[in-house]
C-alpha positions in Angstrom: 10.6 3.4 -9.7 9.0 2.2 -6.5 9.9 -1.3 -7.2 13.7 -0.4 -7.5 13.7 1.8 -4.3 12.0 -1.1 -2.2 14.4 -3.8 -3.7 17.3 -1.7 -2.7 15.9 -1.7 0.9 15.9 -5.4 0.7 12.2 -6.2 -0.1 11.2 -8.8 -2.5 8.9 -7.0 -4.9 6.3 -8.3 -7.5 4.8 -5.7 -9.7 1.3 -5.8 -11.2 0.2 -3.2 -13.7 -3.6 -3.3 -12.7 -5.9 -4.6 -10.1 -7.0 -7.5 -12.2 -3.4 -8.5 -12.7 -2.8 -8.2 -9.0 -5.6 -10.5 -8.2 -4.4 -12.9 -10.9 -0.7 -13.1 -9.6 -1.4 -13.1 -6.0 -2.0 -16.9 -5.7 1.3 -17.7 -7.1 3.2 -15.7 -4.4 2.5 -17.7 -1.5 1.6 -15.7 1.5 2.8 -12.2 0.8 3.0 -9.7 3.8 2.3 -6.4 2.1 0.4 -5.0 -0.7 1.0 -1.5 -2.0 -1.8 -0.1 -4.2 -2.8 3.1 -5.8 -6.2 4.2 -4.8 -7.4 5.0 -8.2 -6.7 2.6 -11.1 -8.5 2.0 -14.4 -10.2 -1.3 -13.7 -10.8 -1.1 -10.0 -10.0 1.1 -6.9 -7.5 0.3 -4.1 -10.3 -0.6 -1.6 -11.8 -3.1 -3.9 -8.4 -4.8 -4.5 -7.6 -4.9 -0.8 -11.0 -6.5 0.0 -10.6 -9.1 -2.8 -7.1 -9.9 -1.7 -7.9 -10.2 1.9 -10.3 -13.1 1.1 -7.3 -15.0 -0.1 -4.6 -13.6 2.2 -6.3 -12.7 5.6 -3.0 -11.6 7.1 -2.2 -9.3 4.2 -1.3 -5.7 5.3 -1.9 -2.8 2.9 -0.5 0.6 1.9 -2.6 2.8 -0.3 -1.1 5.6 -2.4 -2.9 8.5 -3.5 -2.9 11.9 -5.1 -6.0 13.0 -3.2 -5.5 13.8 0.5 -9.3 14.1 1.1 -10.8 11.4 -1.0 -13.8 9.4 0.4 -12.2 6.2 -0.5 -9.4 6.8 2.0 -11.7 6.4 4.9 -13.1 3.4 3.3 -9.5 2.1 2.8 -8.8 2.8 6.7 -12.0 0.8 7.6 -11.0 -1.9 5.3 -7.7 -2.2 7.2 -5.3 -0.1 5.2 -2.3 0.3 7.5 -0.8 3.4 5.8 -1.9 6.0 3.4 0.9 7.5 1.3 0.2 10.9 -0.5 1.9 11.7 -3.7 4.4 12.9 -4.1 6.0 10.2 -2.3 8.9 10.5 0.1 11.1 7.8 -1.4 13.7 8.3 1.4 11.0 7.3 3.9 9.3 4.5 1.8 11.4 1.6 3.0 11.0 2.6 6.7 7.2 2.9 6.2 6.9 -0.5 4.7 9.1 -2.1 7.2 6.8 -0.7 10.0 3.7 -1.9 8.3 5.3 -5.4 7.6 6.1 -5.5 11.4 2.6 -5.0 12.1 2.9 -1.5 13.7 -0.1 -1.3 15.9 -1.3 2.0 14.5 -2.5 3.3 11.3 0.1 5.5 9.6 -0.7 8.6 7.5 2.5 9.8 5.6 2.5 13.2 4.1 3.9 14.0 0.8 7.7 14.6 0.4 8.7 17.6 1.9 5.7 18.1 4.1 7.0 17.3 7.4 6.8 14.1 9.7 4.3 11.4 9.7 1.1 11.8 11.6 -0.4 9.1 13.8 
Protein backbone atom coordinates (compact mmCIF):
# COMPACT_ATOMS: atom_id res chain seq x y z
CA UNK A 1 0.00 0.00 0.00
CA UNK A 2 1.06 3.63 -0.43
CA UNK A 3 1.69 4.23 3.27
CA UNK A 4 4.10 1.29 3.46
CA UNK A 5 5.96 2.41 0.35
CA UNK A 6 6.38 5.95 1.71
CA UNK A 7 7.35 4.76 5.19
CA UNK A 8 10.03 2.56 3.60
CA UNK A 9 11.32 5.73 1.90
CA UNK A 10 11.62 7.43 5.31
CA UNK A 11 8.41 9.48 5.36
CA UNK A 12 6.23 9.74 8.45
CA UNK A 13 2.77 8.80 7.19
CA UNK A 14 -0.68 9.38 8.68
CA UNK A 15 -3.60 7.79 6.87
CA UNK A 16 -7.17 9.08 6.72
CA UNK A 17 -9.85 7.02 4.99
CA UNK A 18 -11.97 10.00 3.90
CA UNK A 19 -11.78 13.73 3.39
CA UNK A 20 -13.75 14.32 6.59
CA UNK A 21 -11.35 12.13 8.56
CA UNK A 22 -8.41 14.02 7.05
CA UNK A 23 -9.91 17.33 8.15
CA UNK A 24 -10.51 15.95 11.65
CA UNK A 25 -7.03 14.48 12.13
CA UNK A 26 -4.99 17.33 10.61
CA UNK A 27 -4.96 19.59 13.71
CA UNK A 28 -3.33 16.82 15.76
CA UNK A 29 -0.43 16.51 13.30
CA UNK A 30 1.23 19.84 13.97
CA UNK A 31 2.46 21.28 10.69
CA UNK A 32 2.52 18.53 8.07
CA UNK A 33 4.47 19.30 4.91
CA UNK A 34 2.60 17.17 2.40
CA UNK A 35 -0.94 16.04 1.67
CA UNK A 36 -1.53 13.21 -0.78
CA UNK A 37 -5.19 12.88 -1.72
CA UNK A 38 -7.31 11.07 -4.23
CA UNK A 39 -9.28 13.42 -6.45
CA UNK A 40 -12.55 11.52 -6.19
CA UNK A 41 -13.76 10.51 -2.73
CA UNK A 42 -17.29 9.77 -1.52
CA UNK A 43 -17.57 12.71 0.88
CA UNK A 44 -15.64 15.46 -0.95
CA UNK A 45 -13.20 15.85 -3.79
CA UNK A 46 -9.47 16.42 -3.49
CA UNK A 47 -9.74 20.12 -4.37
CA UNK A 48 -12.24 20.70 -1.56
CA UNK A 49 -9.91 18.92 0.87
CA UNK A 50 -6.87 20.90 -0.26
CA UNK A 51 -8.73 24.21 0.08
CA UNK A 52 -10.00 23.36 3.56
CA UNK A 53 -6.58 22.22 4.78
CA UNK A 54 -4.78 25.24 3.34
CA UNK A 55 -6.87 27.41 5.67
CA UNK A 56 -5.31 25.59 8.64
CA UNK A 57 -1.87 24.90 7.14
CA UNK A 58 -1.02 27.59 4.56
CA UNK A 59 2.38 26.05 3.75
CA UNK A 60 0.97 22.60 3.05
CA UNK A 61 2.08 21.12 -0.27
CA UNK A 62 -0.26 18.69 -2.00
CA UNK A 63 -0.22 15.80 -4.44
CA UNK A 64 -3.42 14.69 -6.15
CA UNK A 65 -3.93 11.11 -7.31
CA UNK A 66 -6.43 10.41 -10.05
CA UNK A 67 -7.51 7.76 -12.50
CA UNK A 68 -8.78 10.45 -14.86
CA UNK A 69 -6.00 12.13 -16.85
CA UNK A 70 -8.34 14.75 -18.33
CA UNK A 71 -10.58 15.68 -15.43
CA UNK A 72 -11.90 19.25 -15.09
CA UNK A 73 -10.99 19.10 -11.43
CA UNK A 74 -7.30 18.62 -12.28
CA UNK A 75 -7.02 22.16 -13.59
CA UNK A 76 -8.80 23.38 -10.49
CA UNK A 77 -6.35 21.37 -8.36
CA UNK A 78 -3.43 23.05 -10.12
CA UNK A 79 -4.96 26.49 -9.55
CA UNK A 80 -5.48 25.58 -5.90
CA UNK A 81 -1.79 24.82 -5.61
CA UNK A 82 -1.41 21.07 -6.11
CA UNK A 83 2.32 20.57 -6.64
CA UNK A 84 1.92 17.25 -8.44
CA UNK A 85 -0.74 15.23 -10.20
CA UNK A 86 -0.19 11.46 -10.17
CA UNK A 87 -2.23 9.31 -12.50
CA UNK A 88 -3.15 5.72 -11.77
CA UNK A 89 -1.69 3.20 -11.92
CA UNK A 90 0.98 4.81 -9.74
CA UNK A 91 4.66 4.23 -10.37
CA UNK A 92 5.52 3.08 -6.85
CA UNK A 93 9.24 3.04 -7.66
CA UNK A 94 9.09 6.80 -8.34
CA UNK A 95 6.61 7.74 -5.59
CA UNK A 96 9.18 8.50 -2.90
CA UNK A 97 11.21 10.70 -5.24
CA UNK A 98 8.13 12.67 -6.29
CA UNK A 99 7.10 13.18 -2.65
CA UNK A 100 10.63 14.30 -1.81
CA UNK A 101 10.64 16.82 -4.66
CA UNK A 102 7.31 18.22 -3.56
CA UNK A 103 8.38 18.41 0.11
CA UNK A 104 11.53 20.27 -0.89
CA UNK A 105 9.30 22.74 -2.70
CA UNK A 106 10.32 22.04 -6.26
CA UNK A 107 9.68 25.28 -8.07
CA UNK A 108 7.51 23.67 -10.71
CA UNK A 109 4.36 21.66 -10.88
CA UNK A 110 4.87 17.97 -11.55
CA UNK A 111 2.65 15.81 -13.73
CA UNK A 112 3.67 12.19 -13.33
CA UNK A 113 2.37 9.70 -15.89
CA UNK A 114 1.04 6.27 -14.97
CA UNK A 115 3.48 3.46 -14.32
CA UNK A 116 5.20 2.40 -17.52
CA UNK A 117 4.20 5.53 -19.45
CA UNK A 118 7.60 7.24 -19.51
CA UNK A 119 9.28 10.13 -17.75
CA UNK A 120 7.47 12.90 -15.82
CA UNK A 121 6.45 15.98 -17.76
CA UNK A 122 7.02 19.53 -16.43
